[in-house]
TIKE-299751 format. One record per atom (N, C-alpha, C): residue number from 0; atom name; x, y, z; residue in one letter. Coordinates in steps of 0.001 Angstrom, whole numbers, always signed. Layout:
- NUM:CA:X:Y:Z:a $
...
% end
This chain:
- 0:N:-4276:-660:+10148:x $
- 0:CA:-3387:-1587:+9483:x $
- 0:C:-2040:-1735:+10161:x $
- 1:N:-1501:-655:+10713:x $
- 1:CA:-218:-737:+11398:x $
- 1:C:-466:-536:+12881:x $
- 2:N:-175:-1570:+13659:x $
- 2:CA:-401:-1517:+15096:x $
- 2:C:+892:-1857:+15818:x $
- 3:N:+883:-1670:+17120:x $
- 3:CA:+2051:-2012:+17918:x $
- 3:C:+3226:-1098:+17617:x $
- 4:N:+4428:-1654:+17799:x $
- 4:CA:+5644:-856:+17593:x $
- 4:C:+5776:-367:+16159:x $
- 5:N:+5393:-1197:+15182:x $
- 5:CA:+5490:-777:+13773:x $
- 5:C:+4576:+416:+13512:x $
- 6:N:+3368:+383:+14057:x $
- 6:CA:+2436:+1498:+13882:x $
- 6:C:+2915:+2762:+14552:x $
- 7:N:+3465:+2613:+15754:x $
- 7:CA:+3993:+3773:+16470:x $
- 7:C:+5161:+4396:+15715:x $
- 8:N:+6026:+3550:+15154:x $
- 8:CA:+7160:+4060:+14377:x $
- 8:C:+6679:+4773:+13118:x $
- 9:N:+5707:+4179:+12418:x $
- 9:CA:+5167:+4827:+11221:x $
- 9:C:+4551:+6179:+11568:x $
- 10:N:+3808:+6248:+12659:x $
- 10:CA:+3234:+7524:+13096:x $
- 10:C:+4333:+8552:+13355:x $
- 11:N:+5387:+8159:+14042:x $
- 11:CA:+6491:+9081:+14334:x $
- 11:C:+7154:+9568:+13053:x $
- 12:N:+7351:+8666:+12112:x $
- 12:CA:+7971:+9043:+10840:x $
- 12:C:+7097:+10041:+10101:x $
- 13:N:+5802:+9771:+10029:x $
- 13:CA:+4877:+10673:+9323:x $
- 13:C:+4823:+12038:+10000:x $
- 14:N:+4757:+12047:+11315:x $
- 14:CA:+4731:+13320:+12045:x $
- 14:C:+6028:+14091:+11849:x $
- 15:N:+7163:+13396:+11897:x $
- 15:CA:+8459:+14055:+11702:x $
- 15:C:+8579:+14639:+10303:x $
- 16:N:+7905:+14015:+9334:x $
- 16:CA:+7927:+14520:+7958:x $
- 16:C:+6935:+15665:+7756:x $
- 17:N:+6189:+16001:+8810:x $
- 17:CA:+5282:+17145:+8731:x $
- 17:C:+3865:+16809:+8312:x $
- 18:N:+3511:+15536:+8311:x $
- 18:CA:+2152:+15151:+7929:x $
- 18:C:+1212:+15217:+9127:x $
- 19:N:-6:+15665:+8894:x $
- 19:CA:-1078:+15591:+9875:x $
- 19:C:-1737:+14233:+9667:x $
- 20:N:-1672:+13372:+10670:x $
- 20:CA:-2157:+11999:+10515:x $
- 20:C:-3659:+11933:+10251:x $
- 21:N:-4408:+12937:+10669:x $
- 21:CA:-5857:+12948:+10449:x $
- 21:C:-6235:+13490:+9068:x $
- 22:N:-5426:+14389:+8524:x $
- 22:CA:-5779:+15061:+7276:x $
- 22:C:-4970:+14608:+6067:x $
- 23:N:-3716:+14232:+6278:x $
- 23:CA:-2813:+14003:+5161:x $
- 23:C:-2522:+12538:+4847:x $
- 24:N:-2896:+11642:+5738:x $
- 24:CA:-2479:+10245:+5605:x $
- 24:C:-3696:+9330:+5631:x $
- 25:N:-3738:+8400:+4686:x $
- 25:CA:-4779:+7365:+4650:x $
- 25:C:-4063:+6029:+4529:x $
- 26:N:-4302:+5140:+5463:x $
- 26:CA:-3633:+3843:+5465:x $
- 26:C:-4676:+2749:+5285:x $
- 27:N:-4353:+1802:+4421:x $
- 27:CA:-5252:+677:+4186:x $
- 27:C:-4431:-572:+3902:x $
- 28:N:-5093:-1684:+3811:x $
- 28:CA:-4451:-2952:+3472:x $
- 28:C:-4966:-3464:+2137:x $
- 29:N:-4159:-4263:+1464:x $
- 29:CA:-4595:-4920:+233:x $
- 29:C:-5714:-5900:+560:x $
- 30:N:-5482:-6758:+1528:x $
- 30:CA:-6458:-7765:+1950:x $
- 30:C:-7137:-7237:+3204:x $
- 31:N:-8441:-7167:+3192:x $
- 31:CA:-9189:-6510:+4258:x $
- 31:C:-9412:-7378:+5491:x $
- 32:N:-9207:-8676:+5365:x $
- 32:CA:-9335:-9575:+6516:x $
- 32:C:-8079:-10421:+6623:x $
- 33:N:-7562:-10533:+7819:x $
- 33:CA:-6346:-11302:+8045:x $
- 33:C:-6606:-12772:+7748:x $
- 34:N:-5778:-13387:+6911:x $
- 34:CA:-5957:-14816:+6623:x $
- 34:C:-5746:-15666:+7883:x $
- 35:N:-6386:-16825:+7912:x $
- 35:CA:-6251:-17699:+9084:x $
- 35:C:-4784:-17986:+9416:x $
- 36:N:-4487:-17984:+10694:x $
- 36:CA:-3134:-18284:+11136:x $
- 36:C:-2126:-17204:+10787:x $
- 37:N:-2604:-16028:+10402:x $
- 37:CA:-1742:-14905:+10030:x $
- 37:C:-799:-15253:+8873:x $
- 38:N:-1224:-16174:+8011:x $
- 38:CA:-414:-16557:+6860:x $
- 38:C:-484:-15474:+5792:x $
- 39:N:+421:-15524:+4819:x $
- 39:CA:+333:-14613:+3681:x $
- 39:C:-946:-14904:+2910:x $
- 40:N:-1581:-13865:+2365:x $
- 40:CA:-2770:-14120:+1559:x $
- 40:C:-2412:-14850:+265:x $
- 41:N:-3324:-15674:-200:x $
- 41:CA:-3120:-16359:-1468:x $
- 41:C:-3340:-15379:-2617:x $
- 42:N:-2912:-15766:-3801:x $
- 42:CA:-3138:-14932:-4993:x $
- 42:C:-4633:-14721:-5197:x $
- 43:N:-5437:-15741:-4932:x $
- 43:CA:-6892:-15617:-5090:x $
- 43:C:-7475:-14622:-4092:x $
- 44:N:-6962:-14616:-2869:x $
- 44:CA:-7453:-13659:-1866:x $
- 44:C:-7080:-12230:-2263:x $
- 45:N:-5865:-12038:-2722:x $
- 45:CA:-5446:-10707:-3179:x $
- 45:C:-6314:-10270:-4358:x $
- 46:N:-6522:-11158:-5320:x $
- 46:CA:-7347:-10831:-6501:x $
- 46:C:-8771:-10469:-6089:x $
- 47:N:-9302:-11153:-5077:x $
- 47:CA:-10661:-10871:-4596:x $
- 47:C:-10786:-9435:-4095:x $
- 48:N:-9760:-8954:-3386:x $
- 48:CA:-9818:-7629:-2778:x $
- 48:C:-9309:-6502:-3676:x $
- 49:N:-8665:-6808:-4783:x $
- 49:CA:-8105:-5751:-5631:x $
- 49:C:-9144:-4749:-6142:x $
- 50:N:-10335:-5166:-6572:x $
- 50:CA:-11310:-4150:-6996:x $
- 50:C:-11667:-3178:-5863:x $
- 51:N:-11764:-3683:-4641:x $
- 51:CA:-12053:-2806:-3499:x $
- 51:C:-10905:-1842:-3256:x $
- 52:N:-9688:-2347:-3332:x $
- 52:CA:-8525:-1492:-3121:x $
- 52:C:-8445:-415:-4197:x $
- 53:N:-8654:-799:-5442:x $
- 53:CA:-8612:+185:-6531:x $
- 53:C:-9695:+1254:-6350:x $
- 54:N:-10879:+861:-5886:x $
- 54:CA:-11954:+1827:-5648:x $
- 54:C:-11598:+2735:-4469:x $
- 55:N:-11026:+2175:-3435:x $
- 55:CA:-10561:+2982:-2307:x $
- 55:C:-9579:+4043:-2779:x $
- 56:N:-8611:+3623:-3569:x $
- 56:CA:-7605:+4554:-4081:x $
- 56:C:-8266:+5606:-4969:x $
- 57:N:-9211:+5198:-5793:x $
- 57:CA:-9915:+6153:-6654:x $
- 57:C:-10655:+7197:-5817:x $
- 58:N:-11340:+6752:-4772:x $
- 58:CA:-12123:+7673:-3940:x $
- 58:C:-11243:+8612:-3124:x $
- 59:N:-10149:+8106:-2605:x $
- 59:CA:-9242:+8932:-1817:x $
- 59:C:-8461:+9886:-2721:x $
- 60:N:-8194:+9452:-3950:x $
- 60:CA:-7476:+10254:-4951:x $
- 60:C:-6144:+10792:-4424:x $
- 61:N:-5264:+9901:-3989:x $
- 61:CA:-3993:+10368:-3426:x $
- 61:C:-3042:+10887:-4499:x $
- 62:N:-2159:+11768:-4083:x $
- 62:CA:-1098:+12217:-4976:x $
- 62:C:-9:+11150:-5052:x $
- 63:N:+219:+10485:-3940:x $
- 63:CA:+1252:+9456:-3850:x $
- 63:C:+682:+8276:-3067:x $
- 64:N:+1024:+7086:-3502:x $
- 64:CA:+708:+5866:-2767:x $
- 64:C:+2033:+5261:-2335:x $
- 65:N:+2196:+5056:-1048:x $
- 65:CA:+3409:+4443:-525:x $
- 65:C:+3088:+2987:-203:x $
- 66:N:+3831:+2097:-814:x $
- 66:CA:+3606:+675:-592:x $
- 66:C:+4495:+208:+556:x $
- 67:N:+3885:-285:+1602:x $
- 67:CA:+4618:-752:+2775:x $
- 67:C:+4478:-2265:+2867:x $
- 68:N:+5486:-2962:+2428:x $
- 68:CA:+5488:-4405:+2562:x $
- 68:C:+5399:-5153:+1252:x $
- 69:N:+5804:-6403:+1336:x $
- 69:CA:+5878:-7282:+165:x $
- 69:C:+4512:-7549:-462:x $
- 70:N:+3487:-7755:+349:x $
- 70:CA:+2160:-8060:-197:x $
- 70:C:+1635:-6868:-996:x $
- 71:N:+1768:-5667:-456:x $
- 71:CA:+1324:-4466:-1172:x $
- 71:C:+2111:-4292:-2461:x $
- 72:N:+3420:-4496:-2391:x $
- 72:CA:+4243:-4324:-3585:x $
- 72:C:+3854:-5318:-4682:x $
- 73:N:+3724:-6577:-4324:x $
- 73:CA:+3405:-7570:-5356:x $
- 73:C:+1990:-7399:-5889:x $
- 74:N:+1072:-6872:-5068:x $
- 74:CA:-303:-6656:-5527:x $
- 74:C:-399:-5507:-6522:x $
- 75:N:+314:-4418:-6261:x $
- 75:CA:+198:-3234:-7114:x $
- 75:C:+1299:-3104:-8156:x $
- 76:N:+2349:-3885:-8009:x $
- 76:CA:+3423:-3905:-9002:x $
- 76:C:+3672:-5351:-9439:x $
- 77:N:+2673:-6012:-10010:x $
- 77:CA:+2813:-7446:-10310:x $
- 77:C:+3912:-7782:-11314:x $
- 78:N:+4290:-6859:-12165:x $
- 78:CA:+5331:-7133:-13164:x $
- 78:C:+6735:-7014:-12570:x $
- 79:N:+6839:-6415:-11391:x $
- 79:CA:+8147:-6229:-10761:x $
- 79:C:+8608:-7540:-10143:x $
- 80:N:+9719:-8050:-10627:x $
- 80:CA:+10213:-9351:-10169:x $
- 80:C:+11271:-9240:-9077:x $
- 81:N:+11836:-8040:-8896:x $
- 81:CA:+12812:-7865:-7824:x $
- 81:C:+12087:-7833:-6481:x $
- 82:N:+12766:-8199:-5436:x $
- 82:CA:+12180:-8158:-4103:x $
- 82:C:+12035:-6738:-3596:x $
- 83:N:+11292:-6591:-2532:x $
- 83:CA:+11007:-5261:-2003:x $
- 83:C:+12278:-4523:-1568:x $
- 84:N:+13262:-5228:-1046:x $
- 84:CA:+14482:-4535:-632:x $
- 84:C:+15275:-4016:-1822:x $
- 85:N:+15093:-4612:-2977:x $
- 85:CA:+15794:-4165:-4188:x $
- 85:C:+15154:-2928:-4806:x $
- 86:N:+13858:-2718:-4574:x $
- 86:CA:+13176:-1568:-5177:x $
- 86:C:+12903:-457:-4160:x $
- 87:N:+13381:-658:-2951:x $
- 87:CA:+13149:+338:-1906:x $
- 87:C:+13592:+1716:-2370:x $
- 88:N:+12696:+2688:-2234:x $
- 88:CA:+13001:+4057:-2594:x $
- 88:C:+12802:+4404:-4058:x $
- 89:N:+12519:+3423:-4900:x $
- 89:CA:+12274:+3701:-6321:x $
- 89:C:+10844:+4180:-6515:x $
- 90:N:+10647:+4973:-7570:x $
- 90:CA:+9320:+5482:-7919:x $
- 90:C:+8814:+4756:-9154:x $
- 91:N:+7534:+4465:-9163:x $
- 91:CA:+6890:+3787:-10284:x $
- 91:C:+5623:+4549:-10662:x $
- 92:N:+5375:+4704:-11947:x $
- 92:CA:+4094:+5217:-12413:x $
- 92:C:+3218:+4014:-12692:x $
- 93:N:+2056:+3988:-12065:x $
- 93:CA:+1171:+2834:-12169:x $
- 93:C:-218:+3300:-12552:x $
- 94:N:-804:+2647:-13550:x $
- 94:CA:-2182:+2924:-13936:x $
- 94:C:-3084:+2154:-12989:x $
- 95:N:-3852:+2879:-12179:x $
- 95:CA:-4644:+2233:-11129:x $
- 95:C:-6095:+1975:-11517:x $
- 96:N:-6652:+2746:-12417:x $
- 96:CA:-8044:+2549:-12820:x $
- 96:C:-8246:+3205:-14166:x $
- 97:N:-9459:+3170:-14654:x $
- 97:CA:-9757:+3793:-15947:x $
- 97:C:-9612:+5307:-15917:x $
- 98:N:-9675:+5894:-14721:x $
- 98:CA:-9727:+7349:-14666:x $
- 98:C:-8574:+8010:-13936:x $
- 99:N:-7615:+7254:-13445:x $
- 99:CA:-6558:+7930:-12692:x $
- 99:C:-5225:+7226:-12803:x $
- 100:N:-4188:+7985:-12591:x $
- 100:CA:-2826:+7468:-12449:x $
- 100:C:-2283:+8030:-11147:x $
- 101:N:-1394:+7324:-10541:x $
- 101:CA:-722:+7843:-9340:x $
- 101:C:+700:+7356:-9365:x $
- 102:N:+1542:+8074:-8684:x $
- 102:CA:+2903:+7615:-8531:x $
- 102:C:+2960:+6810:-7251:x $
- 103:N:+3682:+5735:-7298:x $
- 103:CA:+3806:+4877:-6123:x $
- 103:C:+5264:+4669:-5811:x $
- 104:N:+5575:+4572:-4562:x $
- 104:CA:+6929:+4276:-4122:x $
- 104:C:+6892:+3032:-3273:x $
- 105:N:+7751:+2100:-3557:x $
- 105:CA:+7882:+930:-2690:x $
- 105:C:+8828:+1310:-1561:x $
- 106:N:+8398:+1090:-347:x $
- 106:CA:+9200:+1483:+816:x $
- 106:C:+9576:+251:+1597:x $
% end
């Protein structure tokens, strides 16, 4: 999901924080296929992939979910009306499925 300079920076940040990238970190996207022309996904495209994302999160069973980017934030925090820069660093408790809760941070 994160490639190029952004991916390299994320890797450096995770390593500096003491995470093992193979054991401690799982990265995924809300939308599993890039929309044509690299445009933002539509609400319908996000809705299509949400059951898959929720199942992924259920199977991985993370202690924390870090939301990187506006699309991830709006998909998992739909009631939040402030922009991503306004909620940066805040913690949210989000009900993700019938069987689990996780804490999420918008970054």
